[in-house]
N, CA, C and O atoms as a DFTB+ gen file, in Angstrom:
592 C
 N C O
     1  1     -35.093     -63.268     -66.286
     2  2     -34.589     -61.921     -66.233
     3  2     -34.203     -61.574     -64.799
     4  3     -34.885     -61.932     -63.838
     5  1     -33.065     -60.852     -64.695
     6  2     -32.532     -60.483     -63.400
     7  2     -33.300     -59.305     -62.848
     8  3     -33.611     -58.353     -63.564
     9  1     -33.602     -59.382     -61.554
    10  2     -34.367     -58.337     -60.891
    11  2     -33.443     -57.167     -60.569
    12  3     -32.326     -57.382     -60.098
    13  1     -33.877     -55.956     -60.807
    14  2     -33.116     -54.746     -60.547
    15  2     -32.989     -54.527     -59.050
    16  3     -33.968     -54.632     -58.313
    17  1     -31.780     -54.225     -58.608
    18  2     -31.532     -53.913     -57.201
    19  2     -30.555     -52.739     -57.161
    20  3     -29.432     -52.859     -57.653
    21  1     -30.958     -51.615     -56.588
    22  2     -30.062     -50.454     -56.521
    23  2     -28.769     -50.774     -55.785
    24  3     -27.715     -50.236     -56.126
    25  1     -28.836     -51.650     -54.774
    26  2     -27.656     -52.003     -53.997
    27  2     -26.657     -52.769     -54.872
    28  3     -25.462     -52.474     -54.835
    29  1     -27.115     -53.729     -55.644
    30  2     -26.261     -54.525     -56.517
    31  2     -25.636     -53.654     -57.596
    32  3     -24.442     -53.782     -57.864
    33  1     -26.407     -52.775     -58.223
    34  2     -25.880     -51.900     -59.266
    35  2     -24.843     -50.927     -58.710
    36  3     -23.860     -50.629     -59.390
    37  1     -25.036     -50.436     -57.516
    38  2     -24.108     -49.498     -56.890
    39  2     -22.731     -50.157     -56.702
    40  3     -21.704     -49.568     -57.039
    41  1     -22.722     -51.385     -56.159
    42  2     -21.456     -52.093     -55.951
    43  2     -20.815     -52.484     -57.276
    44  3     -19.589     -52.508     -57.379
    45  1     -21.595     -52.781     -58.260
    46  2     -21.075     -53.128     -59.576
    47  2     -20.365     -51.925     -60.199
    48  3     -19.291     -52.066     -60.784
    49  1     -20.966     -50.749     -60.071
    50  2     -20.367     -49.524     -60.605
    51  2     -19.082     -49.215     -59.853
    52  3     -18.093     -48.815     -60.467
    53  1     -19.075     -49.389     -58.543
    54  2     -17.872     -49.136     -57.735
    55  2     -16.723     -50.049     -58.162
    56  3     -15.591     -49.596     -58.325
    57  1     -17.019     -51.325     -58.339
    58  2     -15.987     -52.266     -58.761
    59  2     -15.435     -51.884     -60.131
    60  3     -14.226     -51.947     -60.354
    61  1     -16.298     -51.498     -61.028
    62  2     -15.852     -51.114     -62.371
    63  2     -14.944     -49.891     -62.300
    64  3     -13.905     -49.848     -62.959
    65  1     -15.335     -48.892     -61.498
    66  2     -14.514     -47.691     -61.360
    67  2     -13.152     -48.006     -60.760
    68  3     -12.134     -47.470     -61.197
    69  1     -13.138     -48.859     -59.776
    70  2     -11.868     -49.222     -59.144
    71  2     -10.947     -49.867     -60.170
    72  3      -9.773     -49.509     -60.263
    73  1     -11.468     -50.814     -60.937
    74  2     -10.639     -51.496     -61.920
    75  2     -10.208     -50.575     -63.060
    76  3      -9.151     -50.785     -63.656
    77  1     -11.002     -49.573     -63.365
    78  2     -10.632     -48.630     -64.413
    79  2      -9.637     -47.583     -63.919
    80  3      -8.719     -47.213     -64.651
    81  1      -9.806     -47.104     -62.695
    82  2      -8.975     -46.018     -62.183
    83  2      -7.681     -46.486     -61.522
    84  3      -6.727     -45.714     -61.424
    85  1      -7.635     -47.723     -61.073
    86  2      -6.440     -48.230     -60.394
    87  2      -5.185     -48.114     -61.266
    88  3      -4.168     -47.615     -60.784
    89  1      -5.215     -48.553     -62.524
    90  2      -4.011     -48.395     -63.359
    91  2      -3.626     -46.927     -63.571
    92  3      -2.440     -46.603     -63.635
    93  1      -4.608     -46.051     -63.680
    94  2      -4.335     -44.631     -63.881
    95  2      -3.613     -44.070     -62.656
    96  3      -2.622     -43.355     -62.805
    97  1      -4.088     -44.377     -61.457
    98  2      -3.436     -43.904     -60.237
    99  2      -2.026     -44.474     -60.098
   100  3      -1.111     -43.771     -59.670
   101  1      -1.851     -45.722     -60.452
   102  2      -0.514     -46.332     -60.385
   103  2       0.461     -45.594     -61.293
   104  3       1.598     -45.331     -60.901
   105  1       0.027     -45.264     -62.489
   106  2       0.891     -44.538     -63.417
   107  2       1.193     -43.130     -62.921
   108  3       2.331     -42.670     -63.016
   109  1       0.195     -42.451     -62.401
   110  2       0.381     -41.087     -61.915
   111  2       1.330     -41.024     -60.729
   112  3       2.198     -40.153     -60.673
   113  1       1.172     -41.928     -59.792
   114  2       1.966     -41.864     -58.577
   115  2       3.333     -42.508     -58.706
   116  3       4.219     -42.231     -57.897
   117  1       3.527     -43.356     -59.698
   118  2       4.853     -43.949     -59.877
   119  2       5.780     -42.975     -60.583
   120  3       6.973     -42.937     -60.282
   121  1       5.261     -42.190     -61.514
   122  2       6.059     -41.204     -62.224
   123  2       7.162     -41.837     -63.038
   124  3       7.242     -43.061     -63.147
   125  1       8.001     -41.017     -63.601
   126  2       9.146     -41.499     -64.357
   127  2      10.384     -41.212     -63.521
   128  3      10.678     -40.053     -63.229
   129  1      11.103     -42.238     -63.139
   130  2      12.282     -42.040     -62.322
   131  2      13.478     -41.770     -63.219
   132  3      14.052     -42.693     -63.797
   133  1      13.848     -40.513     -63.332
   134  2      14.991     -40.146     -64.163
   135  2      16.224     -39.900     -63.311
   136  3      17.208     -39.341     -63.796
   137  1      16.187     -40.306     -62.053
   138  2      17.333     -40.132     -61.168
   139  2      17.294     -38.797     -60.464
   140  3      16.321     -38.050     -60.569
   141  1      18.367     -38.502     -59.741
   142  2      18.406     -37.250     -58.977
   143  2      18.522     -36.031     -59.889
   144  3      18.947     -36.132     -61.040
   145  1      18.136     -34.885     -59.348
   146  2      18.305     -33.636     -60.089
   147  2      19.792     -33.317     -60.171
   148  3      20.532     -33.492     -59.203
   149  1      20.211     -32.855     -61.321
   150  2      21.617     -32.511     -61.508
   151  2      21.763     -31.060     -61.942
   152  3      20.857     -30.468     -62.528
   153  1      22.934     -30.506     -61.636
   154  2      23.279     -29.159     -62.072
   155  2      24.123     -29.278     -63.337
   156  3      24.917     -30.210     -63.471
   157  1      23.957     -28.352     -64.249
   158  2      24.730     -28.345     -65.486
   159  2      26.094     -27.706     -65.214
   160  3      26.170     -26.544     -64.816
   161  1      27.164     -28.466     -65.430
   162  2      28.511     -27.963     -65.168
   163  2      29.377     -28.174     -66.404
   164  3      29.448     -29.274     -66.953
   165  1      30.028     -27.106     -66.826
   166  2      30.973     -27.177     -67.936
   167  2      32.082     -26.178     -67.659
   168  3      31.994     -25.390     -66.717
   169  1      33.116     -26.208     -68.470
   170  2      34.225     -25.286     -68.275
   171  2      35.378     -25.625     -69.182
   172  3      35.226     -26.337     -70.175
   173  1      36.547     -25.099     -68.823
   174  2      37.763     -25.313     -69.603
   175  2      38.879     -25.714     -68.647
   176  3      39.027     -25.144     -67.565
   177  1      39.663     -26.707     -69.068
   178  2      40.852     -27.117     -68.325
   179  2      42.069     -26.697     -69.142
   180  3      42.191     -27.028     -70.322
   181  1      42.964     -25.963     -68.492
   182  2      44.205     -25.561     -69.141
   183  2      45.378     -26.080     -68.314
   184  3      45.256     -26.307     -67.111
   185  1      46.496     -26.259     -68.972
   186  2      47.730     -26.617     -68.292
   187  2      48.718     -25.498     -68.580
   188  3      49.104     -25.270     -69.727
   189  1      49.123     -24.803     -67.518
   190  2      49.961     -23.611     -67.634
   191  2      49.370     -22.613     -68.628
   192  3      50.090     -22.010     -69.423
   193  1      48.054     -22.450     -68.569
   194  2      47.366     -21.456     -69.384
   195  2      46.990     -21.895     -70.784
   196  3      46.340     -21.139     -71.506
   197  1      47.378     -23.095     -71.191
   198  2      47.078     -23.574     -72.543
   199  2      46.009     -24.661     -72.486
   200  3      46.092     -25.557     -71.646
   201  1      45.003     -24.600     -73.368
   202  2      43.970     -25.640     -73.401
   203  2      44.587     -27.015     -73.626
   204  3      45.511     -27.165     -74.426
   205  1      44.085     -27.992     -72.934
   206  2      44.634     -29.354     -73.029
   207  2      43.530     -30.329     -73.411
   208  3      42.544     -30.466     -72.687
   209  1      43.691     -31.017     -74.557
   210  2      42.695     -32.020     -74.953
   211  2      42.894     -33.339     -74.200
   212  3      43.959     -33.591     -73.636
   213  1      41.865     -34.164     -74.204
   214  2      41.907     -35.521     -73.654
   215  2      42.215     -35.575     -72.152
   216  3      42.859     -36.513     -71.682
   217  1      41.762     -34.582     -71.416
   218  2      41.916     -34.581     -69.960
   219  2      40.610     -35.082     -69.365
   220  3      39.524     -34.683     -69.785
   221  1      40.734     -35.960     -68.384
   222  2      39.559     -36.478     -67.676
   223  2      39.362     -35.643     -66.415
   224  3      40.297     -35.454     -65.636
   225  1      38.149     -35.148     -66.219
   226  2      37.836     -34.372     -65.019
   227  2      36.660     -35.041     -64.317
   228  3      35.621     -35.297     -64.927
   229  1      36.837     -35.317     -63.033
   230  2      35.830     -36.036     -62.253
   231  2      35.405     -35.196     -61.064
   232  3      36.247     -34.708     -60.309
   233  1      34.103     -35.027     -60.896
   234  2      33.532     -34.349     -59.738
   235  2      32.953     -35.432     -58.836
   236  3      31.978     -36.091     -59.201
   237  1      33.548     -35.618     -57.660
   238  2      33.108     -36.656     -56.723
   239  2      32.446     -36.009     -55.517
   240  3      33.102     -35.284     -54.770
   241  1      31.140     -36.262     -55.313
   242  2      30.458     -35.692     -54.147
   243  2      31.098     -36.184     -52.847
   244  3      31.422     -37.365     -52.716
   245  1      31.276     -35.283     -51.901
   246  2      31.886     -35.641     -50.622
   247  2      30.991     -36.553     -49.788
   248  3      31.466     -37.223     -48.870
   249  1      29.691     -36.579     -50.107
   250  2      28.781     -37.440     -49.343
   251  2      28.701     -38.855     -49.927
   252  3      27.883     -39.660     -49.482
   253  1      29.543     -39.162     -50.917
   254  2      29.628     -40.517     -51.434
   255  2      28.672     -40.864     -52.562
   256  3      28.653     -42.009     -53.013
   257  1      27.880     -39.914     -53.030
   258  2      26.980     -40.204     -54.146
   259  2      27.777     -40.388     -55.437
   260  3      28.997     -40.231     -55.459
   261  1      27.074     -40.717     -56.487
   262  2      27.686     -41.002     -57.788
   263  2      28.462     -39.800     -58.329
   264  3      27.990     -38.664     -58.275
   265  1      29.664     -40.071     -58.852
   266  2      30.507     -39.031     -59.455
   267  2      30.033     -38.711     -60.863
   268  3      29.297     -39.484     -61.478
   269  1      30.465     -37.561     -61.364
   270  2      30.232     -37.158     -62.750
   271  2      31.582     -36.969     -63.411
   272  3      32.549     -36.565     -62.765
   273  1      31.646     -37.266     -64.720
   274  2      32.915     -37.230     -65.436
   275  2      32.758     -36.449     -66.732
   276  3      31.702     -36.470     -67.364
   277  1      33.826     -35.759     -67.115
   278  2      33.868     -35.068     -68.390
   279  2      35.244     -35.229     -69.014
   280  3      36.214     -35.523     -68.316
   281  1      35.331     -35.040     -70.313
   282  2      36.595     -35.125     -71.041
   283  2      36.753     -33.870     -71.886
   284  3      35.800     -33.415     -72.519
   285  1      37.950     -33.317     -71.892
   286  2      38.167     -32.080     -72.639
   287  2      38.345     -32.350     -74.128
   288  3      38.855     -33.391     -74.541
   289  1      37.907     -31.374     -74.916
   290  2      38.119     -31.437     -76.364
   291  2      39.409     -30.686     -76.697
   292  3      40.179     -30.346     -75.799
   293  1      39.645     -30.430     -77.970
   294  2      40.889     -29.769     -78.393
   295  2      41.020     -28.334     -77.864
   296  3      42.121     -27.785     -77.847
   297  1      39.924     -27.731     -77.439
   298  2      39.962     -26.381     -76.863
   299  2      40.015     -26.416     -75.338
   300  3      39.986     -25.371     -74.689
   301  1      40.092     -27.608     -74.772
   302  2      40.136     -27.757     -73.316
   303  2      38.759     -27.713     -72.665
   304  3      38.655     -27.755     -71.439
   305  1      37.700     -27.629     -73.472
   306  2      36.333     -27.519     -72.948
   307  2      35.789     -28.897     -72.543
   308  3      36.055     -29.903     -73.201
   309  1      35.033     -28.919     -71.459
   310  2      34.390     -30.156     -71.013
   311  2      32.958     -29.855     -70.575
   312  3      32.621     -28.714     -70.261
   313  1      32.140     -30.872     -70.558
   314  2      30.794     -30.838     -69.990
   315  2      30.644     -32.119     -69.184
   316  3      30.912     -33.210     -69.688
   317  1      30.216     -31.987     -67.933
   318  2      30.090     -33.170     -67.081
   319  2      28.909     -34.028     -67.476
   320  3      27.871     -33.531     -67.915
   321  1      29.089     -35.324     -67.311
   322  2      28.044     -36.313     -67.551
   323  2      27.814     -37.097     -66.276
   324  3      28.758     -37.568     -65.641
   325  1      26.535     -37.233     -65.904
   326  2      26.181     -37.997     -64.709
   327  2      26.029     -39.482     -65.057
   328  3      26.521     -40.353     -64.340
   329  1      25.347     -39.748     -66.159
   330  2      25.220     -41.104     -66.695
   331  2      25.395     -40.998     -68.205
   332  3      25.614     -39.910     -68.737
   333  1      25.299     -42.099     -68.870
   334  2      25.438     -42.087     -70.324
   335  2      24.372     -41.210     -70.972
   336  3      24.619     -40.581     -72.001
   337  1      23.177     -41.170     -70.363
   338  2      22.063     -40.423     -70.945
   339  2      21.766     -39.096     -70.260
   340  3      20.879     -38.363     -70.697
   341  1      22.489     -38.778     -69.201
   342  2      22.147     -37.581     -68.425
   343  2      23.396     -36.746     -68.135
   344  3      24.386     -37.248     -67.604
   345  1      23.327     -35.465     -68.493
   346  2      24.429     -34.536     -68.246
   347  2      24.298     -33.913     -66.866
   348  3      23.215     -33.896     -66.281
   349  1      25.426     -33.394     -66.344
   350  2      25.422     -32.647     -65.097
   351  2      26.038     -33.413     -63.945
   352  3      26.627     -34.479     -64.122
   353  1      25.887     -32.838     -62.755
   354  2      26.350     -33.511     -61.540
   355  2      25.435     -33.102     -60.387
   356  3      24.714     -32.107     -60.463
   357  1      25.483     -33.888     -59.329
   358  2      24.635     -33.658     -58.166
   359  2      25.114     -32.393     -57.444
   360  3      26.308     -32.263     -57.173
   361  1      24.214     -31.465     -57.128
   362  2      24.627     -30.283     -56.373
   363  2      25.168     -30.670     -54.994
   364  3      24.730     -31.650     -54.391
   365  1      26.116     -29.889     -54.517
   366  2      26.699     -30.130     -53.198
   367  2      28.205     -29.956     -53.234
   368  3      28.764     -29.459     -54.211
   369  1      28.860     -30.375     -52.146
   370  2      30.315     -30.261     -52.023
   371  2      31.000     -31.410     -52.757
   372  3      30.613     -32.571     -52.625
   373  1      32.028     -31.062     -53.535
   374  2      32.742     -32.037     -54.379
   375  2      34.248     -31.893     -54.246
   376  3      34.765     -30.825     -53.920
   377  1      34.940     -32.998     -54.508
   378  2      36.376     -32.987     -54.750
   379  2      36.534     -33.218     -56.250
   380  3      35.975     -34.164     -56.806
   381  1      37.296     -32.350     -56.891
   382  2      37.522     -32.447     -58.327
   383  2      38.891     -33.090     -58.553
   384  3      39.892     -32.680     -57.966
   385  1      38.913     -34.097     -59.409
   386  2      40.171     -34.763     -59.772
   387  2      40.399     -34.574     -61.271
   388  3      39.495     -34.769     -62.084
   389  1      41.617     -34.193     -61.611
   390  2      41.972     -33.952     -63.005
   391  2      43.076     -34.939     -63.385
   392  3      44.137     -34.965     -62.761
   393  1      42.821     -35.737     -64.400
   394  2      43.777     -36.752     -64.844
   395  2      44.114     -36.545     -66.307
   396  3      43.236     -36.293     -67.132
   397  1      45.398     -36.656     -66.619
   398  2      45.853     -36.573     -68.005
   399  2      46.940     -37.619     -68.191
   400  3      47.764     -37.841     -67.303
   401  1      46.932     -38.255     -69.348
   402  2      47.854     -39.355     -69.623
   403  2      48.633     -39.074     -70.899
   404  3      48.085     -38.536     -71.862
   405  1      49.897     -39.433     -70.906
   406  2      50.727     -39.238     -72.100
   407  2      50.221     -40.088     -73.263
   408  3      50.222     -39.652     -74.414
   409  1      49.795     -41.290     -72.947
   410  2      49.305     -42.221     -73.967
   411  2      47.840     -42.527     -73.658
   412  3      47.554     -43.075     -72.593
   413  1      46.894     -42.193     -74.556
   414  2      45.468     -42.421     -74.280
   415  2      45.130     -43.883     -74.004
   416  3      44.122     -44.174     -73.361
   417  1      45.975     -44.816     -74.491
   418  2      45.716     -46.234     -74.253
   419  2      46.307     -46.730     -72.935
   420  3      46.093     -47.880     -72.553
   421  1      47.055     -45.863     -72.237
   422  2      47.703     -46.247     -70.982
   423  2      47.205     -45.325     -69.874
   424  3      47.727     -44.224     -69.698
   425  1      46.190     -45.776     -69.125
   426  2      45.616     -44.915     -68.084
   427  2      46.382     -44.991     -66.760
   428  3      45.858     -44.591     -65.720
   429  1      47.606     -45.497     -66.791
   430  2      48.420     -45.570     -65.568
   431  2      49.567     -44.556     -65.586
   432  3      50.185     -44.308     -64.551
   433  1      49.852     -43.979     -66.732
   434  2      50.957     -43.039     -66.854
   435  2      50.435     -41.610     -66.714
   436  3      50.343     -40.870     -67.693
   437  1      50.103     -41.246     -65.513
   438  2      49.576     -39.927     -65.176
   439  2      50.719     -38.913     -65.187
   440  3      51.749     -39.153     -64.558
   441  1      50.566     -37.792     -65.880
   442  2      51.647     -36.817     -65.871
   443  2      51.313     -35.542     -65.101
   444  3      52.145     -34.638     -65.028
   445  1      50.129     -35.452     -64.533
   446  2      49.820     -34.292     -63.695
   447  2      50.245     -34.587     -62.261
   448  3      50.186     -35.736     -61.823
   449  1      50.668     -33.573     -61.532
   450  2      51.088     -33.799     -60.143
   451  2      49.925     -34.257     -59.252
   452  3      48.762     -33.953     -59.517
   453  1      50.267     -34.984     -58.208
   454  2      49.274     -35.573     -57.291
   455  2      48.262     -34.580     -56.727
   456  3      47.113     -34.972     -56.524
   457  1      48.611     -33.327     -56.461
   458  2      47.594     -32.415     -55.913
   459  2      46.388     -32.187     -56.824
   460  3      45.375     -31.644     -56.383
   461  1      46.489     -32.595     -58.089
   462  2      45.364     -32.442     -59.009
   463  2      44.553     -33.722     -59.186
   464  3      43.497     -33.698     -59.818
   465  1      45.028     -34.828     -58.642
   466  2      44.292     -36.079     -58.797
   467  2      44.286     -36.888     -57.503
   468  3      43.332     -36.782     -56.732
   469  1      45.315     -37.693     -57.239
   470  2      45.306     -38.567     -56.060
   471  2      45.156     -37.816     -54.742
   472  3      44.492     -38.301     -53.826
   473  1      45.766     -36.631     -54.638
   474  2      45.703     -35.837     -53.406
   475  2      44.775     -34.632     -53.548
   476  3      44.927     -33.647     -52.825
   477  1      43.831     -34.700     -54.461
   478  2      42.948     -33.557     -54.741
   479  2      42.154     -33.123     -53.517
   480  3      41.846     -31.938     -53.382
   481  1      41.815     -34.043     -52.625
   482  2      41.025     -33.688     -51.443
   483  2      41.779     -32.690     -50.568
   484  3      41.160     -31.935     -49.819
   485  1      43.117     -32.678     -50.656
   486  2      43.934     -31.750     -49.862
   487  2      44.195     -30.437     -50.580
   488  3      44.824     -29.541     -50.016
   489  1      43.725     -30.307     -51.812
   490  2      43.956     -29.108     -52.610
   491  2      42.721     -28.206     -52.545
   492  3      41.683     -28.550     -53.111
   493  1      42.815     -27.044     -51.857
   494  2      41.634     -26.173     -51.714
   495  2      41.033     -25.721     -53.039
   496  3      39.829     -25.475     -53.115
   497  1      41.854     -25.607     -54.090
   498  2      41.343     -25.196     -55.407
   499  2      40.387     -26.235     -55.989
   500  3      39.552     -25.912     -56.834
   501  1      40.513     -27.486     -55.534
   502  2      39.721     -28.570     -56.100
   503  2      38.623     -29.065     -55.165
   504  3      38.020     -30.110     -55.410
   505  1      38.366     -28.329     -54.113
   506  2      37.232     -28.599     -53.224
   507  2      36.217     -27.504     -53.485
   508  3      36.381     -26.370     -53.035
   509  1      35.171     -27.848     -54.212
   510  2      34.215     -26.829     -54.662
   511  2      32.790     -27.218     -54.283
   512  3      32.505     -28.369     -53.953
   513  1      31.918     -26.239     -54.338
   514  2      30.490     -26.467     -54.118
   515  2      29.760     -26.234     -55.429
   516  3      29.865     -25.167     -56.034
   517  1      29.026     -27.239     -55.856
   518  2      28.206     -27.135     -57.066
   519  2      26.811     -26.730     -56.631
   520  3      26.202     -27.383     -55.783
   521  1      26.305     -25.651     -57.214
   522  2      24.967     -25.154     -56.893
   523  2      23.976     -25.612     -57.959
   524  3      24.368     -26.030     -59.049
   525  1      22.708     -25.530     -57.636
   526  2      21.670     -25.882     -58.607
   527  2      21.748     -24.931     -59.794
   528  3      22.147     -23.775     -59.653
   529  1      21.363     -25.428     -60.962
   530  2      21.355     -24.587     -62.153
   531  2      22.581     -24.806     -63.015
   532  3      23.265     -25.823     -62.904
   533  1      22.848     -23.837     -63.876
   534  2      23.947     -23.921     -64.837
   535  2      25.137     -23.126     -64.311
   536  3      24.972     -22.014     -63.808
   537  1      26.339     -23.698     -64.430
   538  2      27.529     -22.991     -63.974
   539  2      28.770     -23.421     -64.743
   540  3      28.810     -24.476     -65.376
   541  1      29.782     -22.557     -64.662
   542  2      31.052     -22.804     -65.325
   543  2      32.128     -22.960     -64.260
   544  3      32.232     -22.146     -63.343
   545  1      32.923     -24.008     -64.391
   546  2      34.049     -24.250     -63.493
   547  2      35.293     -24.447     -64.358
   548  3      35.431     -25.465     -65.036
   549  1      36.199     -23.463     -64.327
   550  2      37.442     -23.547     -65.097
   551  2      38.595     -23.915     -64.167
   552  3      38.606     -23.530     -62.998
   553  1      39.563     -24.662     -64.693
   554  2      40.705     -25.097     -63.897
   555  2      41.985     -24.904     -64.699
   556  3      42.050     -25.262     -65.875
   557  1      43.016     -24.328     -64.049
   558  2      44.323     -24.188     -64.676
   559  2      45.327     -24.980     -63.846
   560  3      45.625     -24.623     -62.706
   561  1      45.840     -26.048     -64.423
   562  2      46.830     -26.890     -63.767
   563  2      48.197     -26.258     -63.955
   564  3      48.558     -25.865     -65.064
   565  1      48.961     -26.159     -62.871
   566  2      50.297     -25.551     -62.925
   567  2      51.369     -26.636     -62.988
   568  3      51.522     -27.436     -62.066
   569  1      52.106     -26.643     -64.102
   570  2      53.211     -27.595     -64.277
   571  2      54.545     -26.921     -64.450
   572  3      55.551     -27.620     -64.571
   573  1      54.615     -25.655     -64.468
   574  2      55.771     -24.858     -64.897
   575  2      57.116     -25.570     -64.836
   576  3      57.898     -25.462     -65.781
   577  1      57.411     -26.288     -63.766
   578  2      58.730     -26.945     -63.656
   579  2      58.675     -28.395     -64.136
   580  3      59.685     -29.098     -64.106
   581  1      57.512     -28.836     -64.574
   582  2      57.366     -30.206     -65.057
   583  2      57.559     -30.217     -66.573
   584  3      57.406     -29.185     -67.226
   585  1      57.888     -31.358     -67.122
   586  2      57.968     -31.489     -68.577
   587  2      56.828     -32.343     -69.072
   588  3      56.436     -33.313     -68.424
   589  1      56.299     -31.979     -70.223
   590  2      55.203     -32.752     -70.806
   591  2      55.707     -33.774     -71.749
   592  3      54.919     -34.517     -72.334
């Protein structure tokens, strides 16, 4: 029979607690990484005042972080998506690019003028600040002299 020793039992209890609590602390301090906090952004895109379906709208952070993209429905409404599983966009200063194509299968035939897409950084209407929380950002593209 093993002789009782308070010193041996004390260290045995400490070792047991460490092995039991270590996984719990690892789980608590690692947390669930769901990515950066995003702001909820939605709105309507119109062309000369009329809702336009199948328009791609991209919010690109000026600091180079990941962009968010949305696509308009038949009413011109969009909601930004940060990833496949997460809606919204990173708060901060953004350049907004609006792209529309005559043929949905041909993403090279852009019919919106450059100030709304390729040259959007130079267009003050498309340089916006996204704040934390929920917000609406509507855009009206002017084509008046262009043909669709």
